[in-house]
C-alpha positions in Angstrom: -12.0 -21.8 18.8 -15.2 -21.4 16.2 -15.2 -22.8 12.6 -14.4 -20.4 9.2 -16.7 -18.1 9.7 -20.1 -19.0 7.1 -21.7 -16.2 5.0 -24.9 -14.9 5.8 -26.7 -12.8 2.8 -28.1 -9.3 3.9 -31.3 -10.7 2.1 -32.0 -12.9 5.1 -31.3 -10.9 7.9 -33.7 -8.5 6.0 -36.6 -11.5 5.7 -35.9 -11.8 9.8 -36.4 -8.4 10.1 -39.0 -8.3 8.1 -41.3 -10.7 10.7 -40.6 -8.0 13.5 -42.0 -4.6 14.9 -41.5 -1.8 12.2 -38.1 -0.8 14.4 -36.8 -4.1 13.4 -37.7 -3.3 9.7 -35.4 -0.4 10.1 -32.5 -1.7 11.3 -32.7 -4.3 8.2 -32.9 -1.7 6.1 -29.6 -0.6 7.0 -27.9 -3.7 6.3 -28.9 -3.3 2.8 -27.2 0.3 3.0 -24.3 0.1 5.4 -23.2 -3.3 3.5 -22.8 -7.0 5.5 -20.7 -10.0 5.9 -20.5 -13.1 7.6 -20.6 -13.3 10.6 -23.1 -15.1 11.7 -26.0 -14.4 14.0 -23.5 -11.1 14.8 -24.2 -9.4 11.5 -27.7 -9.0 11.9 -27.0 -7.8 15.7 -24.8 -5.5 14.6 -26.5 -3.8 12.6 -29.1 -3.2 15.4 -26.4 -1.5 17.1 -25.9 0.7 13.8 -29.3 1.5 13.1 -31.3 1.1 16.7 -28.2 2.4 18.6 -26.3 4.6 16.5 -22.8 5.0 15.2 -19.2 5.1 16.7 -18.3 9.1 16.5 -15.0 10.1 15.7 -12.9 6.8 15.8 -9.0 6.5 14.2 -8.5 5.6 10.9 -6.4 4.0 8.9 -5.1 5.9 6.1 -6.5 9.4 5.2 -9.8 10.4 6.3 -13.1 10.0 5.5 -13.6 13.1 3.6 -11.3 12.3 1.1 -12.3 10.1 -1.9 -9.9 7.8 -1.8 -7.0 6.3 1.0 -3.6 6.0 0.2 -3.9 2.1 -0.9 -6.9 3.2 -3.7 -9.8 2.1 -1.6 -12.8 4.2 -1.7 -13.8 6.1 1.9 -17.5 6.4 1.8 -19.3 9.6 3.4 -19.4 9.6 6.9 -23.0 9.4 7.9 -24.0 10.4 11.4 -26.6 8.1 12.8 -26.7 9.3 16.0 -25.3 8.2 19.6 -23.9 4.9 19.9 -25.3 2.8 22.9 -23.9 0.0 25.0 -25.3 -3.2 24.4 -27.3 -3.1 27.5 -28.6 -0.3 26.9 -29.6 -1.6 23.1 -31.8 -4.3 25.3 -32.8 -1.7 28.0 -34.4 0.6 25.2 -37.6 -0.8 24.2 -37.7 -3.3 26.7 -41.4 -3.4 27.4 -41.9 -4.6 23.4 -42.0 -8.3 24.2 -41.6 -9.4 20.3 -38.8 -6.4 20.1 -37.0 -7.8 23.3 -37.0 -11.3 21.9 -36.1 -10.3 18.5 -33.1 -8.1 20.0 -32.0 -10.9 22.5 -31.9 -13.5 19.2 -29.7 -11.1 17.4 -27.5 -10.4 20.3 -26.7 -14.0 20.9 -25.2 -15.4 24.2 -23.6 -12.1 25.1 -22.3 -12.3 28.8 -23.7 -8.7 30.0 -21.5 -8.7 32.9 -18.7 -8.9 30.9 -19.4 -6.3 28.0 -20.4 -3.7 30.4 -21.4 -0.2 29.6 -18.3 0.3 27.3 -19.1 1.9 24.2 -16.2 1.3 21.6 -15.8 -2.3 19.9 -12.5 -3.7 20.8 -10.8 -6.5 17.9 -7.8 -8.2 18.8 -6.1 -10.1 16.1 -4.7 -13.0 17.7 -2.8 -14.6 14.9 -2.5 -15.0 11.7 -1.4 -18.4 9.5 -0.7 -19.4 5.8 -2.4 -22.6 4.9 -0.9 -24.7 1.2 -2.3 -28.2 0.5 0.3 -30.6 1.7 2.8 -27.9 4.0 2.4 -27.4 7.4 0.8 -24.1 8.3 3.1 -21.0 8.6 2.6 -19.1 11.9 3.1 -15.5 11.3 4.4 -13.8 14.9 2.0 -11.6 16.3 2.3 -8.7 17.8 5.1 -7.5 14.9 7.8 -5.6 16.3 8.6 -2.1 14.4 12.2 -3.6 13.1 10.9 -6.9 11.8 9.6 -4.9 8.9 12.7 -4.4 7.2 12.9 -8.4 6.8 11.3 -11.2 5.0 8.4 -12.2 6.9 7.7 -15.2 5.3 8.4 -17.0 1.7 5.8 -18.6 -0.9 6.4 -21.4 -3.4 5.3 -19.9 -6.9 2.2 -21.4 -8.7 1.4 -22.7 -5.0 -2.3 -22.7 -3.8 -2.6 -21.1 -0.1 -5.2 -19.4 2.3 -5.0 -17.2 4.9 -6.7 -17.7 8.2 -7.4 -15.6 10.8 -8.4 -15.8 14.6 -9.9 -12.5 16.4 -11.7 -11.7 19.7 -14.2 -9.0 19.9 -14.9 -7.4 23.2 -17.2 -4.7 24.8 -19.6 -3.9 21.8 -20.6 -5.0 18.4 -18.3 -4.4 15.5 -19.7 -3.8 12.5 -18.5 -4.5 9.2 -14.7 -6.0 10.2 -13.1 -6.4 7.0 -9.3 -7.2 5.6 -7.5 -5.6 3.3 -4.1 -6.2 2.0 -2.0 -4.3 -0.7 0.9 -5.2 -2.4 3.4 -3.5 -4.4 6.7 -5.1 -6.4 9.5 -2.6 -7.1 7.7 0.1 -6.1 4.6 -0.7 -8.1 1.4 -1.7 -6.8 0.9 -5.5 -8.1 -2.4 -6.6 -6.1 -5.0 -5.3 -3.9 -7.4 -7.6 -1.7 -10.6 -6.6 0.2 -12.0 -9.3 2.1 -14.8 -9.0 4.2 -14.9 -10.6 7.7 -18.3 -9.5 8.7 -20.4 -8.1 11.9 -19.6 -10.0 15.5 -21.2 -9.9 18.4 -18.7 -9.9 21.5 -17.9 -13.5 22.8 -15.4 -15.5 25.1 -14.5 -17.8 22.2 -12.5 -16.1 19.5 -13.6 -16.3 15.9 -12.0 -17.8 12.7 -11.8 -16.7 9.0 -10.5 -18.7 6.1 -10.3 -17.0 3.1 -10.8 -18.2 -0.6 -7.7 -20.3 -2.1 -5.5 -18.4 -4.4 -2.6 -19.1 -6.3 0.8 -17.4 -5.6 2.2 -15.7 -9.0 4.6 -17.8 -11.1 7.7 -17.1 -13.6 11.0 -15.5 -13.9 8.8 -12.0 -13.7 6.8 -13.0 -10.4 9.9 -14.1 -8.4 11.5 -11.7 -6.2 10.8 -10.1 -2.9 7.5 -7.9 -2.2 6.3 -5.1 0.0 2.8 -5.4 1.5 0.6 -3.7 3.7 -2.6 -5.2 5.6 -4.9 -3.7 7.8 -8.2 -5.0 9.6 -10.8 -2.2 9.7 -14.5 -1.5 10.6 -17.0 0.3 8.6 -16.0 3.5 10.6 -12.6 2.8 9.1 -10.8 2.3 13.1 -7.8 0.2 12.7 -7.5 -2.6 14.3 -4.2 -3.9 13.3 -1.7 -2.8 9.9 1.0 -4.6 9.5 3.8 -3.2 6.8 6.3 -6.1 5.8 8.0 -8.2 3.2 7.8 -11.8 1.4 9.3 -13.3 -1.4 8.4 -15.8 -4.0 10.2 -18.4 -4.9 11.0 -21.6 -7.2 10.8 -23.5 -4.1 9.9 -23.7 -0.6 12.5 -23.0 2.1 13.7 -25.7 3.8 12.0 -26.6 7.0 14.5 -26.4 9.8 
């Protein structure tokens, strides 16, 4: 399992691309326009897939359609831009293969992708393998996946008020590059939205080993009005708003941690 993904800025990717051929410069420009997260070498590779290979056409979406200004959780929905037909990783490497410098540049950005395993599949596939909550001095809380439809009616987990915590995700990427993978979480208490989190995970190339990501530390609210039950919705989606996982659940904030059995 890899360690938590380290951030890579759009400017660094642009610097790499600026040193390459003209097409590389166009790809780097796409990074600045499209937005990029922290996914290691996969970030720039996915830009290559978006700009040099095109965009995913008509994927399934989370929430409302892309033509609307906001989705049901209040997230701004960008206007869909058609960048042309999507290409498989093999086709991306075959394109301009006679240009030695561009070929090396693409291979460097794609990393050690096993072309035999990705095949000719165009659509990327992301599987969320595990979700856990980490708090200092406490054993990690592992949340069961997949979530059964009936389990959302009960309390999924309980946190102590005023406690620092982090979320850890592990996920696998296969078939093709996934661009702009992000995590969103919306929380309600007594029907009123009290928190909305959007965390960019990054852009990732297919690889056999799972990726891991740990969110920045946060602290649960405290006080009489903070304690109680909350409902929440978590989504994992990409730049094309293709939804890989959506979870509706309930959790509690109490005075103390639940007793371990």
